[in-house]
C-alpha positions as CSV (number, residue, x, y, z in Angstrom):
1,M,201.4,59.3,64.2
2,L,205.1,59.9,63.4
3,F,207.0,57.4,61.3
4,K,210.7,57.3,60.9
5,N,210.4,56.5,57.2
6,K,207.8,55.5,54.5
7,S,208.4,51.8,55.0
8,D,207.4,52.1,58.7
9,K,204.3,53.9,57.7
10,A,203.4,51.2,55.2
11,K,203.9,48.6,57.9
12,N,201.8,50.7,60.3
13,K,204.5,50.4,63.0
14,P,204.3,53.0,65.8
15,I,207.6,54.7,66.6
16,P,208.4,55.9,70.1
17,I,208.8,59.7,70.2
18,P,211.4,61.0,72.7
19,I,210.7,64.4,74.4
20,S,213.1,66.2,76.8
21,V,211.7,68.7,79.3
22,K,214.3,70.2,81.7
23,N,215.0,67.5,84.3
24,E,212.7,64.9,82.8
25,E,213.0,62.6,79.8
26,I,209.7,61.3,78.4
27,V,209.3,58.7,75.6
28,M,205.8,58.4,74.2
29,A,204.3,55.9,71.7
30,D,201.0,56.0,69.8
31,D,199.1,53.6,67.7
32,E,197.8,53.9,64.1
33,F,194.9,55.9,65.3
34,N,197.1,58.5,67.1
35,K,195.9,57.2,70.4
36,L,198.6,57.3,73.2
37,I,199.4,53.7,74.0
38,G,202.1,54.3,76.6
39,Y,204.9,56.4,77.9
40,L,208.0,56.2,80.0
41,S,209.1,59.1,82.2
42,V,212.5,59.4,83.9
43,R,213.2,62.3,86.3
44,R,216.6,63.6,87.1
45,K,217.7,65.1,90.4
46,S,217.7,68.9,90.6
47,P,221.1,70.6,91.2
48,V,221.8,71.3,94.9
49,S,222.6,75.0,93.9
50,A,219.0,75.4,92.5
51,I,217.5,73.8,95.6
52,N,219.4,76.2,97.9
53,V,218.1,79.2,96.0
54,I,214.5,78.0,96.0
55,E,214.7,77.2,99.7
56,L,215.8,80.7,100.5
57,I,213.0,82.2,98.4
58,Y,210.4,79.9,100.1
59,Q,211.6,80.9,103.6
60,N,211.2,84.5,102.7
61,M,207.7,83.9,101.3
62,L,206.8,82.2,104.6
63,K,208.1,85.2,106.5
64,I,205.9,87.5,104.4
65,E,202.9,85.3,105.0
66,Q,203.5,85.1,108.8
67,S,203.9,88.9,109.1
68,I,200.4,89.6,107.8
69,S,197.3,88.7,109.8
70,S,194.9,88.4,106.9
71,S,195.6,85.0,105.3
72,K,194.2,86.2,101.9
73,I,196.4,89.3,101.8
74,A,199.4,87.3,103.1
75,E,199.1,84.8,100.3
76,Q,198.7,87.6,97.7
77,K,201.8,89.4,99.0
78,S,203.8,86.2,99.1
79,I,202.9,85.4,95.5
80,E,203.7,89.0,94.4
81,Y,207.2,88.6,95.9
82,L,208.0,85.4,93.9
83,P,208.3,86.7,90.3
84,N,210.9,89.4,91.3
85,Q,213.0,86.7,92.9
86,L,212.9,84.4,89.9
87,D,214.0,87.1,87.5
88,S,217.2,88.0,89.4
């Protein structure tokens, strides 16, 4: 358990721990036994520019999959295409 200061530890008061992850803000709190007792998660809307880029990549992945008759190979080729697009 994380405490803000020694007096909080002596009083055994759990302190909420904020965590930021890209488009999401998470606040967690635990009890004196380090057991998670709750959390609050707030998501933020993704930028339209990012959505536009991902939509184009997804459309191209679908085209790759539709151009190959074997579904297993189509999926593999589509997944192989993805990392190169994310790096650029």
